[in-house]
C-alpha positions, 0 to 999 in steps of 0.5 A: 222205756219203762214208765214211772212208778209212784208209790203212795206211802205213810206209816200212819193210818188215816192219812188219805193214801188210797184217796190220793192214789186213786185221784192221781191215777185218774188225773194222770189218765185224763192227761192222756200221756199214756196208759196208767195202772194202779197196784194195791198192796194194802191187805185191806184192799180199799183201792180194789174195792174202789176199782170194782165199784168203778167197773160196776158204774162205768163198765169194765172197759171204761175205767181208764185204768188197769188194776192189779194186786200184789203182796210182799216182795211180789209188789216189786215184781208186779210194779216193774212188769206193769211199768213196761206197758204203762206210762205211770204205775201208782201203788197204794201201800198199807200203813204200819208195816215195812213188809209190804211197803218196803218192796213197793218203795224199792220199786218206785221212782218216787214216793208220795207221802200224804200228811194231815196237818197234825203233829202226830202225822209229822212224827209218823212221816219220819218213819216213812222218809227213813224207809224211803232213804234206806231204799234210795228212793226220793220222797216228797210230802203232800199236805192233805185234808187241810182245814180252813184254819190258816193258823194251824196250816202255818204251824204245820208248814213251819214243822214241815220246813223244820223237818227238812223234807221236800214238800209240794206247795200245792195241797188238798183241802178237807173236802167231803167231795173226795170221799163221796166220789170214791164211794161211787168209784169215781174221783172229784174230777169226774163228779165235779170237774169244775169244783175246788177239789178237782182244781186242787188235784190238777194243781198238785199233779202239775207241780209234782210232774214238774218236780219229777221232771226236774223242772221245779 
């Protein structure tokens, strides 16, 4: 039985896709439900840079993940190949292009769409959901980099509700720990396992897995 393929996608740049993809992959690996692979189809290669740093810091045999790259339609083939030997395959996609994102979305069981609490992100999200709909792939919003200003968060929640797109109630705060841990080839769960950022990632993953399994 093939594992789950999860594609992190957002047409707008700067939404935190790579950070979310890396953190979800490590969090899934920590659960020990099976091997986890990450697939970078973004030409910028940010996820690959993170993984190389991870290898340097932890050792090639201690990353807890398998890493691959692909481009264009090769992404779909690579993702499906990885899913035969892994419980989860996490794909990081580039912004502003359908050429690389489309095959990754087509191969996915689910698309995770990070969105920052700004009107521009809401507008950009529509394009991502349309692309997922054309590939018949379910998609869900994840509110990311949320500032402590509750009023803005409530406004964005209203906008998300009006869009009609499904969204997780768990969200990730605008915390420096995410970027700092990525720079070390790690994640917040490894650098500060009892911190708020790690707690947010675990809560988000639990809710998403419930959604994926049809229990929430």
